[in-house]
N, C-alpha and C positions, 0 to 999 in steps of 0.2 A: 484305529482312529486317536488322534490328538486330544489330551485331555480337554475337558469342555467346562465351561464355567456354569457351577451349580448355583441355582436359585431357588430358595424354597423347596428343595427336592425334585427341582424340574430341571431337566437335561435340555440344553438349547443347543439344537444343530445348525450349522452354517448353510447357508444355501448350496454350496457344494457337496456337504455331508448328506444333504436331503436329494440331492440329484444321484449322488452315488447309491444311497439305500433306494430309492424309486428303482433305479435301472435294476437294481439285483432282484428285486422282491416283485416288481410289477408282473412279470410273467406266471408267478405262482397262481394258483386258483383260490379264489378267496376263502373256501373252507381249509386249504392247508395254511395259508397265511393265519387265519385265526387259532389254528391249533400250535403255532410257533409261539414261543416265549420271546416277545419283543421288550423293549423300553418303550415302544409307542403302540397305539392302536393300529391294527391294520387299515381301518378308514384312512386314518392320518397318511399313512404310506401312499395310498391310492390317491389321494388329494393332492398330493405334492406334484407331480406332473401336470395335472391339471392346472394349477394355479401358475407355475412357470410357463407354461403355454399363454395361458390368458394374460399374464403380465408383459410376456413378450410382445404379443399382438395388440396389446393396448397401449403401449409406449408411444408410438407414432400418433395417436389420437391427442395425448394428453395435451393441453397447452403450454406453450414455453414460459409465459409468466403468467401466474394467476391473477384474477381480479380484472378490474375495468381498465381498458388502455388509458394511457395518460391523454389529457385534453391539448390541442395544439395550442403552442405558445401565443399565436396572435389570437385565437378565441378567446383566452383565458384573460388576456390583457384587455381586449374590448369589453368583457363582461364586467371587469374591474371597474373600466373606467365609466361604464354605463351606470354602474352601482354608484359610483362617486359622484357624478355629476346629477344624479336623481335619486337624492337620499328617501323620497318618501315611495319610490316603487320597490314592490315586493318581488319576490324571485318569480312569480307568475307572469308579472308585466314585463320583467326582463327576458323572461323566454321568449314571450308574445312577440317582444320587439326583435329578439335575434331571428324569431321564425319569418317576422316581414324582411328582415335583411337578407334571409336566405342561408 
């Protein structure tokens, strides 16, 4: 394996390294894994394939853009015009008038 970046005595594995190690070691029984001298815990190696599969299946469900979708420009201009023409109205009154307009 190529040299890895060390940060406070922790070795960081790339996702390809994780997949490679998981493919090599996931067939071994847990009691054999626990006896091996590894740079990481056996539970970590067993967790990697689960997270890779979970990430793959969760990707299509993620929203494309986080947060609230943009307001339509015409509605935004209408709200601003109503607020400008009626300075005494609060946001609740503006909301009520918009509901009346549909």
